[in-house]
N, C-alpha and C positions, 0 to 999 in steps of 0.2 A: 393701668389704673381703670377702675370701674367708672363708667360714665356717670356723672352727677348732673342732675338737673338743677339749675339755678333759677329761682323764682323770677318771673318777669318784673315784679316790683323791685327786686334787688338789682337787676340789670338796669332798670330805669333810674334807680337812685344813683348807681355808679355812673351812668351816662351823664346825669345832671352834675355829679361831683366833678367829673373829668372835663365836661364841656364837649364831649365827643362820644360816639358809641364805644363801649368797652370791647376789647379783643382778647380772645383766648382764656376767658374766665372758666376755671374748673369748679370753683366754690368760693363762698364768702368765708374767708379764713378768720376774720375778727370783726366784731361789731362794737361800736361805742356803747356806753351805758344805756343810751336811749333805744338801741336796737338797729341804728343805721349801719350799713357796711362801712368799715374803715380800712380793711385790708382784704385783697382778693388773692387767691391762689391761681396762678396762670400756667398755661401750657409752655413748655420750653421752646416750642417752635410755633409761631403764629400761623394762621390759615394761609397767609400770603407767602409762607416759607421763611420769614425772617426769624433768625434765632433770637430767643428772648431769655436772657439769663436770670432775670428777676422773678424768682418763683413767687415771692410774696410782694405784691405791689400795693403801696399805700394809696388810697383813693380819696380820703377825706381832706378837703381843702383847708379846713380849720386846723386840723392836726398838722398838715404839711406846712402851713404858715408858722405854727409854733416851733416845729422842728427846724425850719429855716432860720429862726431866731437863734436857736442853739448852735447851728452850724456857723452863723455869723460871729458868734462869741469866741470862736477859736477852739471849741470843744474837740473837734476832730483831731486837731494837732496835739492837744493834750492827751487824748486817748491813745493816739499812735505812740507817743512817748511812753505812756504807761505800759503798753504791751511789749515795748523794747526793754523795759526795766524790770518787769514782773513776770517771771517765767510761769508761775501758776496761772496768771491771767492770760498769758500768751497761749498756754496749753488749752485752756477753756475756750478761747476764741478759735483756736485751731479745730477743736471738736465741733464748734458751731458751724464752721466752714464745711467740715466733713459730713455732718448731718444734713446740711443744706444740699450739698452735692448729691448725696445718696438718695434723698427724697426726690430731687428733680430727676435724677437718672431713672428712678423707678417709674416715673411717668413716661419718659421717652429719652432715648439717646440722641443728642445733637452734637456731632463731632466738633463743630465750630466753637462751642462753649464748654467742651469737656474740661474739667479741672478748674473752671472759672466759676466762682460763686458770685457774690455781689457785695457792694458796700465796702470793698477793699479787703474783705476777709481773704486770707488769714494773717496778713503781715502789716496791714495799715487800716486806718479808718478813713474812708473816702466819701461815704454817704450815710448820714444818720437816718434818712428816710427808710432805707432798706433795712438797716439794723433794727430800728424800732418796729417796722412791719414784721420782721422775722420774730422779734420778741413778743409782739401782740398775737401773732398766729400760733406760736408754739407754747407760749406761757413762760413764766419765770424759770430761770435756771438753764435755759438752752443757749441763749446768746448773752453773755455777761455785759457786753458794751451796749447792746440794745436795751437790756434791763436797766442799766445805769442811766442812759439817756432818757428812757421813759419815766423813770423815777424823778428826774430833774424837771420834767414837764408838769408834774402834779396833776391836778384835776383840770386838764386843758379844755374840757367841754363845758365847764361851768360858765354860765352867763351867755350861752349860745342857744340857738333854736334847737339844738340837739337835746335840750331838756325834755322835749316831747317825743314820743315814739312815732315812727313813720307809719303811714297808712299801709295796711296789709291787703294782699289780694283777696278777693271774696271767694 
């Protein structure tokens, strides 16, 4: 992959969101409506050698909290049951998994995580944070369960300080 320079203001924003310095960021993969980063695309192996299977990592604490509420509702269990009962949905979810793997492999091969995507893909739903991060990064139609969970969140940023755009580097 061609090296991408991430703006220092974005790295600072992500560090503030995470409460720690970000690691392995290749690019900002999605932004909330105000322009703040909410998903980063990461290296499949971090600088310290750690394999990192989560290609799209959700960084926004507000969004993460909203997703946590969905997870607590039992939605992951319901979605897992749906993919076991609906072969078309299962196939679309399998394609999301394959696309995720191919994109990560194009960045770099990491044998320890070969064939492993994230979020439970392709046979179950284990983490809505990952599925929504994937859906936000790739847009509608790539990860059907990420799309569904994102739709359930509605306008999650309404009523937050995300209503104003972040400061930009000069």
